[in-house]
C-alpha positions as a Python dict, from the first residue, in 0.01 Angstrom:
ca = {
    (1, 'X'): (0, 0, 0),
    (2, 'X'): (-3, -292, -238),
    (3, 'X'): (-204, -272, -557),
    (4, 'X'): (-375, -601, -454),
    (5, 'X'): (-552, -408, -180),
    (6, 'X'): (-693, -160, -428),
    (7, 'X'): (-1061, -153, -508),
    (8, 'X'): (-1005, -104, -882),
    (9, 'X'): (-718, -145, -1132),
    (10, 'X'): (-500, 149, -1236),
    (11, 'X'): (-689, 186, -1565),
    (12, 'X'): (-1059, 130, -1509),
    (13, 'X'): (-1323, 97, -1780),
    (14, 'X'): (-1659, 277, -1751),
    (15, 'X'): (-1859, -42, -1691),
    (16, 'X'): (-1619, -147, -1412),
    (17, 'X'): (-1656, 187, -1240),
    (18, 'X'): (-2036, 182, -1284),
    (19, 'X'): (-2049, -140, -1080),
    (20, 'X'): (-1879, 36, -786),
    (21, 'X'): (-2071, 366, -780),
    (22, 'X'): (-2176, 445, -425),
    (23, 'X'): (-1895, 244, -261),
    (24, 'X'): (-1805, 421, 63),
    (25, 'X'): (-1428, 420, 0),
    (26, 'X'): (-1463, 557, -353),
    (27, 'X'): (-1382, 922, -433),
    (28, 'X'): (-1450, 1010, -797),
    (29, 'X'): (-1292, 1335, -910),
    (30, 'X'): (-1372, 1517, -1235),
    (31, 'X'): (-1086, 1755, -1318),
    (32, 'X'): (-1187, 1890, -1659),
    (33, 'X'): (-1000, 2128, -1886),
    (34, 'X'): (-1328, 2313, -1938),
    (35, 'X'): (-1520, 2371, -1615),
    (36, 'X'): (-1854, 2363, -1797),
    (37, 'X'): (-1794, 1996, -1878),
    (38, 'X'): (-1883, 1907, -1518),
    (39, 'X'): (-2205, 2109, -1525),
    (40, 'X'): (-2308, 1955, -1858),
    (41, 'X'): (-2293, 1608, -1708),
    (42, 'X'): (-2055, 1407, -1491),
    (43, 'X'): (-2023, 1059, -1346),
    (44, 'X'): (-2286, 1038, -1068),
    (45, 'X'): (-2127, 1126, -735),
    (46, 'X'): (-1815, 1280, -888),
    (47, 'X'): (-1665, 1590, -729),
    (48, 'X'): (-1548, 1884, -937),
    (49, 'X'): (-1182, 1988, -907),
    (50, 'X'): (-1049, 2309, -1060),
    (51, 'X'): (-725, 2195, -1227),
    (52, 'X'): (-556, 2521, -1125),
    (53, 'X'): (-536, 2382, -772),
    (54, 'X'): (-291, 2117, -894),
    (55, 'X'): (-23, 2376, -970),
    (56, 'X'): (156, 2636, -761),
    (57, 'X'): (3, 2925, -954),
    (58, 'X'): (273, 3183, -883),
    (59, 'X'): (647, 3245, -902),
    (60, 'X'): (884, 3182, -1190),
    (61, 'X'): (754, 2826, -1235),
    (62, 'X'): (378, 2856, -1169),
    (63, 'X'): (320, 2502, -1300),
    (64, 'X'): (538, 2351, -1026),
    (65, 'X'): (400, 2140, -740),
    (66, 'X'): (203, 2334, -476),
    (67, 'X'): (359, 2341, -129),
    (68, 'X'): (249, 2083, 130),
    (69, 'X'): (17, 2331, 301),
    (70, 'X'): (-168, 2388, -26),
    (71, 'X'): (-175, 2014, -99),
    (72, 'X'): (-307, 1942, 251),
    (73, 'X'): (-581, 2202, 204),
    (74, 'X'): (-665, 2065, -142),
    (75, 'X'): (-699, 1703, -42),
    (76, 'X'): (-876, 1787, 286),
    (77, 'X'): (-1132, 1990, 90),
    (78, 'X'): (-1195, 1687, -135),
    (79, 'X'): (-1236, 1455, 164),
    (80, 'X'): (-934, 1234, 97),
    (81, 'X'): (-843, 982, 367),
    (82, 'X'): (-571, 714, 377),
    (83, 'X'): (-832, 450, 286),
    (84, 'X'): (-994, 641, 0),
    (85, 'X'): (-968, 498, -350),
    (86, 'X'): (-958, 789, -595),
    (87, 'X'): (-1086, 758, -951),
    (88, 'X'): (-985, 1059, -1160),
    (89, 'X'): (-1106, 1157, -1505),
    (90, 'X'): (-1137, 1462, -1728),
    (91, 'X'): (-1279, 1579, -2059),
    (92, 'X'): (-957, 1581, -2264),
    (93, 'X'): (-809, 1233, -2269),
    (94, 'X'): (-619, 1225, -1942),
    (95, 'X'): (-393, 1529, -1903),
    (96, 'X'): (-529, 1685, -1585),
    (97, 'X'): (-650, 1351, -1450),
    (98, 'X'): (-296, 1219, -1493),
    (99, 'X'): (-151, 1523, -1318),
    (100, 'X'): (-387, 1460, -1025),
    (101, 'X'): (-287, 1093, -1000),
    (102, 'X'): (81, 1184, -1029),
    (103, 'X'): (29, 1427, -738),
    (104, 'X'): (-128, 1148, -534),
    (105, 'X'): (173, 929, -612),
    (106, 'X'): (402, 1211, -502),
    (107, 'X'): (233, 1228, -161),
    (108, 'X'): (235, 850, -122),
    (109, 'X'): (-135, 782, -182),
    (110, 'X'): (-132, 475, -405),
    (111, 'X'): (-503, 392, -407),
    (112, 'X'): (-604, 546, -737),
    (113, 'X'): (-737, 474, -1085),
    (114, 'X'): (-794, 655, -1413),
    (115, 'X'): (-1133, 627, -1582),
    (116, 'X'): (-1014, 529, -1929),
    (117, 'X'): (-1131, 789, -2183),
    (118, 'X'): (-1287, 1003, -1911),
    (119, 'X'): (-1633, 1151, -1958),
    (120, 'X'): (-1624, 1082, -2334),
    (121, 'X'): (-1593, 706, -2281),
    (122, 'X'): (-1853, 714, -2002),
    (123, 'X'): (-2101, 886, -2236),
    (124, 'X'): (-2010, 656, -2527),
    (125, 'X'): (-2111, 358, -2314),
    (126, 'X'): (-2452, 517, -2259),
    (127, 'X'): (-2409, 536, -1883),
    (128, 'X'): (-2607, 782, -1672),
    (129, 'X'): (-2464, 1128, -1610),
    (130, 'X'): (-2560, 1371, -1339),
    (131, 'X'): (-2590, 1749, -1365),
    (132, 'X'): (-2623, 1790, -991),
    (133, 'X'): (-2306, 1907, -817),
    (134, 'X'): (-2176, 1672, -549),
    (135, 'X'): (-2068, 1831, -222),
    (136, 'X'): (-1750, 1688, -73),
    (137, 'X'): (-1724, 1564, 284),
    (138, 'X'): (-1410, 1744, 403),
    (139, 'X'): (-1138, 1555, 589),
    (140, 'X'): (-817, 1651, 769),
    (141, 'X'): (-551, 1524, 531),
    (142, 'X'): (-190, 1611, 609),
    (143, 'X'): (1, 1580, 284),
    (144, 'X'): (372, 1504, 278),
    (145, 'X'): (603, 1450, -19),
    (146, 'X'): (659, 1081, 56),
    (147, 'X'): (772, 983, -295),
    (148, 'X'): (995, 1272, -410),
    (149, 'X'): (1153, 1045, -674),
    (150, 'X'): (831, 1068, -877),
    (151, 'X'): (945, 1420, -969),
    (152, 'X'): (1283, 1539, -1095),
    (153, 'X'): (1442, 1883, -1100),
    (154, 'X'): (1672, 2067, -1341),
    (155, 'X'): (1993, 1953, -1175),
    (156, 'X'): (1873, 1593, -1165),
    (157, 'X'): (1818, 1598, -1541),
    (158, 'X'): (2143, 1779, -1620),
    (159, 'X'): (2339, 1517, -1427),
    (160, 'X'): (2185, 1232, -1629),
    (161, 'X'): (2198, 1370, -1986),
    (162, 'X'): (2393, 1120, -2195),
    (163, 'X'): (2330, 829, -1956),
    (164, 'X'): (2216, 530, -2165),
    (165, 'X'): (1974, 418, -1893),
    (166, 'X'): (1808, 760, -1882),
    (167, 'X'): (1556, 886, -2140),
    (168, 'X'): (1337, 1192, -2179),
    (169, 'X'): (987, 1168, -2331),
    (170, 'X'): (885, 1513, -2453),
    (171, 'X'): (504, 1513, -2478),
    (172, 'X'): (475, 1849, -2657),
    (173, 'X'): (391, 1903, -3021),
    (174, 'X'): (657, 1830, -3286),
    (175, 'X'): (677, 2206, -3353),
    (176, 'X'): (756, 2286, -2990),
    (177, 'X'): (1008, 2003, -2975),
    (178, 'X'): (1183, 2129, -3289),
    (179, 'X'): (1202, 2483, -3151),
    (180, 'X'): (967, 2622, -3418),
    (181, 'X'): (697, 2725, -3173),
    (182, 'X'): (668, 2839, -2813),
    (183, 'X'): (647, 3135, -2576),
    (184, 'X'): (969, 3071, -2384),
    (185, 'X'): (1296, 3262, -2377),
    (186, 'X'): (1464, 2961, -2542),
    (187, 'X'): (1303, 2712, -2780),
    (188, 'X'): (1394, 2351, -2858),
    (189, 'X'): (1425, 2042, -2639),
    (190, 'X'): (1637, 1877, -2372),
    (191, 'X'): (1944, 1715, -2533),
    (192, 'X'): (1870, 1353, -2621),
    (193, 'X'): (1495, 1387, -2560),
    (194, 'X'): (1256, 1207, -2795),
    (195, 'X'): (915, 1329, -2898),
    (196, 'X'): (580, 1155, -2895),
    (197, 'X'): (301, 1408, -2858),
    (198, 'X'): (56, 1324, -2579),
    (199, 'X'): (-240, 1299, -2815),
    (200, 'X'): (-71, 1008, -2993),
    (201, 'X'): (-127, 801, -2679),
    (202, 'X'): (-504, 845, -2715),
    (203, 'X'): (-740, 645, -2935),
    (204, 'X'): (-967, 896, -3107),
    (205, 'X'): (-1182, 606, -3236),
    (206, 'X'): (-1247, 483, -2881),
    (207, 'X'): (-1352, 802, -2702),
    (208, 'X'): (-993, 906, -2616),
    (209, 'X'): (-911, 586, -2426),
    (210, 'X'): (-544, 495, -2402),
    (211, 'X'): (-437, 328, -2727),
    (212, 'X'): (-359, -41, -2767),
    (213, 'X'): (-75, -120, -2527),
    (214, 'X'): (122, -341, -2768),
    (215, 'X'): (117, -71, -3036),
    (216, 'X'): (226, 195, -2788),
    (217, 'X'): (512, -18, -2653),
    (218, 'X'): (634, -82, -3008),
    (219, 'X'): (627, 289, -3095),
    (220, 'X'): (795, 390, -2771),
    (221, 'X'): (1066, 125, -2811),
    (222, 'X'): (1137, 261, -3159),
    (223, 'X'): (1211, 594, -2989),
    (224, 'X'): (1437, 428, -2733),
    (225, 'X'): (1183, 443, -2451),
    (226, 'X'): (1183, 101, -2285),
    (227, 'X'): (1041, -16, -1951),
    (228, 'X'): (1375, -88, -1784),
    (229, 'X'): (1502, 268, -1835),
    (230, 'X'): (1448, 563, -1608),
    (231, 'X'): (1212, 766, -1826),
    (232, 'X'): (1137, 1131, -1754),
    (233, 'X'): (834, 1289, -1919),
    (234, 'X'): (745, 1656, -1950),
    (235, 'X'): (562, 1910, -2165),
    (236, 'X'): (531, 2288, -2120),
    (237, 'X'): (378, 2274, -1772),
    (238, 'X'): (333, 1905, -1677),
    (239, 'X'): (-29, 1901, -1787),
    (240, 'X'): (-2, 1706, -2114),
    (241, 'X'): (268, 1492, -1955),
    (242, 'X'): (19, 1398, -1684),
    (243, 'X'): (-116, 1156, -1944),
    (244, 'X'): (221, 1035, -2069),
    (245, 'X'): (334, 966, -1711),
    (246, 'X'): (15, 766, -1656),
    (247, 'X'): (57, 578, -1984),
    (248, 'X'): (414, 487, -1890),
    (249, 'X'): (291, 358, -1556),
    (250, 'X'): (16, 154, -1723),
    (251, 'X'): (270, 4, -1966),
    (252, 'X'): (495, -113, -1685),
    (253, 'X'): (758, 162, -1692),
    (254, 'X'): (830, 125, -1321),
    (255, 'X'): (1090, 401, -1311),
    (256, 'X'): (888, 665, -1496),
    (257, 'X'): (910, 1011, -1344),
    (258, 'X'): (784, 1354, -1444),
    (259, 'X'): (957, 1689, -1461),
    (260, 'X'): (699, 1925, -1311),
    (261, 'X'): (901, 2235, -1404),
    (262, 'X'): (881, 2124, -1768),
    (263, 'X'): (972, 2357, -2054),
    (264, 'X'): (825, 2654, -1868),
    (265, 'X'): (1128, 2625, -1641),
    (266, 'X'): (1391, 2468, -1871),
    (267, 'X'): (1323, 2704, -2161),
    (268, 'X'): (1333, 3021, -1951),
    (269, 'X'): (1666, 2958, -1780),
    (270, 'X'): (2008, 3043, -1921),
    (271, 'X'): (2196, 2751, -1763),
    (272, 'X'): (2006, 2465, -1930),
    (273, 'X'): (2145, 2288, -2238),
    (274, 'X'): (1910, 2287, -2538),
    (275, 'X'): (1894, 2110, -2874),
    (276, 'X'): (1688, 2203, -3177),
}
């Protein structure tokens, strides 16, 4: 589906969203880090989504993508249809909201937006919040992985290490990147990866909205991350990199992908190359 057909732009400001509240094709989803954030006050009409439903939850890589049965059940329970325009937001600057939108991209649902700054920006603008839970209208949504290229696996990364048109954006903290901190069997980073922590993409002065695009592009280019490259982003469990994937998309990085296995997988295997 072309972006021209979309109700709202990829990155939507609070006042833009406020003008569309109540639109029949709109599905607003609050996927907060802290569940109590929704109860304390959410965008009127927003549904609550437990972020744990965005990950597999079991196995050696519990942060991996849920299977299609689980994804079908998830999006049916939210009432998603092919014509629905999803607006996602959270309480932490875009991590879980980004993971949700990345999941929609993975299943080929391209009608989506991110509420820039999430609930913090909505509150900062003085817009009304609701404390009344919204009940979804369930649908029968059959999810398929229609855009598998949005994700990448271990072998896909190993094959491309050293390729000048391939880059890895590690969204973890500098300490994790340097191998000074972490809970994994092996610490460090993917060879050739560069580090810009996810929080550096947020503007703390503007209620955690995405920072000025020109500044971000300049900083990313200095790290060798440019829009024409195939850029892979990851963190420990593809939660923080939900935001960095979204930022890349907003900045015009058309070939940005995420590594859902992230360091939880890479750092616990014995056949993955690592730098410190």
